C-alpha positions as CSV (number, residue, x, y, z in Angstrom):
1,M,1.2,31.5,15.1
2,A,2.5,30.3,10.9
3,H,0.1,27.6,10.4
4,R,2.2,24.8,8.8
5,P,0.7,23.5,6.0
6,T,0.2,19.3,6.4
7,T,1.1,16.9,3.6
8,T,-1.5,14.9,2.5
9,A,-0.9,11.1,2.9
10,R,0.6,8.8,-0.5
11,I,-2.2,6.3,0.2
12,C,-2.1,3.5,-2.5
13,P,-5.4,5.2,-4.4
14,D,-5.6,1.9,-6.2
15,C,-5.5,-0.4,-3.1
16,D,-6.3,2.2,-0.6
17,G,-3.6,1.0,1.7
18,F,-4.9,-2.5,2.5
19,A,-1.4,-3.6,-0.1
20,S,-1.7,-7.3,0.8
21,A,-4.2,-9.8,1.8
22,A,-4.1,-14.0,2.9
23,I,-6.4,-15.7,0.3
24,T,-7.5,-19.1,2.0
25,L,-7.1,-21.9,-0.7
26,G,-10.1,-24.2,0.8
27,G,-8.3,-26.8,2.5
28,R,-6.0,-27.7,5.9
29,D,-2.3,-29.4,6.1
30,R,-1.2,-32.0,7.4
31,T,-1.0,-29.1,11.1
32,G,-4.2,-28.5,10.7
33,N,-3.9,-25.1,10.1
34,R,-5.4,-23.1,7.2
35,R,-3.3,-23.3,3.4
36,T,-3.1,-19.2,2.6
37,I,-1.1,-17.2,-0.5
38,T,-0.7,-14.1,-0.6
39,A,-2.5,-11.2,-2.4
40,H,-0.4,-8.0,-3.1
41,C,-1.9,-4.9,-5.3
42,P,0.1,-5.1,-8.5
43,A,0.1,-0.7,-8.4
44,C,2.5,-0.6,-4.9
45,H,3.7,-4.3,-5.5
46,G,1.9,-4.7,-1.4
47,T,3.1,-1.3,0.1
48,G,1.0,0.3,0.4
49,T,1.8,4.0,-0.1
50,R,2.4,4.9,-3.8
51,P,5.7,7.3,-5.1
52,A,6.1,10.2,-3.9
53,S,5.4,13.2,-7.7
54,S,8.1,14.3,-9.2
55,R,6.8,18.0,-8.9
56,A,7.5,17.5,-4.9
57,T,10.6,15.7,-5.0
58,A,12.0,18.4,-7.5
59,G,11.2,21.3,-5.7
60,S,9.2,24.3,-6.4
61,R,8.6,26.3,-9.9
62,A,9.3,30.1,-10.2
């Protein structure tokens, strides 16, 4: 039985896959909900993954 290699995870090394975070501003709006802003990882732009390397997409080298 042939063993198929597993693909390595493409998780962003800067945010470890947690690309967005909701940060409270400390107050509440008129309806009583907390005011929040969303911050995205600057390295992956909020996707949580890193782009595939050019070596992997170009194929194997001889």
